C-alpha positions, 0 to 999 in steps of 0.5 A, spaced: 704 511 459 705 518 462 712 519 465 711 526 467 713 527 474 710 533 479 712 534 486 705 534 491 704 535 498 699 530 501 698 524 505 699 517 504 696 512 507 698 504 507 693 499 509 695 492 511 690 486 512 693 482 518 693 474 517 692 474 510 697 469 508 694 464 513 687 466 511 689 464 504 692 458 506 686 456 510 680 458 505 683 458 498 685 464 493 678 465 491 676 467 498 682 471 499 680 475 493 673 476 496 676 479 502 681 484 498 675 486 494 671 487 500 677 491 503 677 496 497 670 497 498 670 499 505 676 503 504 673 507 497 666 508 501 670 511 507 673 516 502 667 520 501 670 523 495 676 526 499 682 521 497 683 516 492 686 509 492 692 509 488 694 502 488 693 495 491 699 492 494 698 484 495 693 485 501 694 492 502 692 499 499 696 505 498 691 511 499 692 519 497 689 525 500 690 532 499 688 534 506 690 531 513 684 533 516 680 529 511 685 523 511 684 523 519 676 523 518 676 518 512 681 513 516 677 513 522 671 511 518 675 506 515 677 503 522 670 503 524 667 500 518 672 494 518 671 493 526 663 493 525 664 488 519 668 484 523 663 484 529 658 482 525 662 476 522 662 480 515 669 481 515 674 476 517 681 480 518 683 486 522 687 491 518 693 495 520 694 502 518 700 507 517 700 514 515 705 520 513 704 527 510 710 530 506 712 531 499 711 526 494 713 525 486 707 524 482 709 519 476 703 518 472 697 515 477 702 513 482 706 516 487 714 515 489 719 518 494 721 518 501 714 520 504 711 514 501 717 509 504 715 512 511 708 511 510 709 504 508 714 503 514 709 506 519 704 501 517 708 495 518 709 497 525 702 498 527 698 492 530 691 489 528 686 495 528 691 500 529 693 507 526 700 509 527 701 516 524 708 520 524 709 527 528 709 530 521 702 528 520 699 530 527 703 537 526 699 538 519 692 537 522 688 544 523 685 540 529 684 533 531 691 532 534 688 530 541 686 524 537 693 521 538 697 518 543 705 519 543 708 512 542 715 516 541 721 515 537 722 509 533 727 506 528 724 504 521 728 500 516 731 504 511 731 511 514 737 514 518 734 517 524 728 515 528 721 517 526 716 520 532 710 516 532 703 517 534 697 512 535 690 514 534 686 513 541 680 510 539 
């Protein structure tokens, strides 16, 4: 196992399937695994070579991007793909997402650090079909910041000061 650690700057995205536990209870484990596989497929297709799925976390994914503009484009595509699949009754659950930009420690194929923790907490605050991002993410965009509406300062578990959040305007 590679345990070398390097600091990198980039974008961390977390996804979370809304209602996954209830879905699993109602439809069983095999159907739940199929939904997880479908989510991973929709996300991988939206990455278009500009990011990578770092790991699966229960019913969510951790995704890495080197570039904020590519992250925004890919994430919009993900949300649109999930929405279209839901509208066609091909995907049963909504997804919520949270994104942050910052320094992380690359440890093997994984990333750890404050930026990762913040992105995960931001995803926890998003509603069904929603992308929330931090002020740092919006400021890191070359363009596209007009795509967001301010939510305001929000306290997140484990972080001492409020985090300014923005919501993707769809």
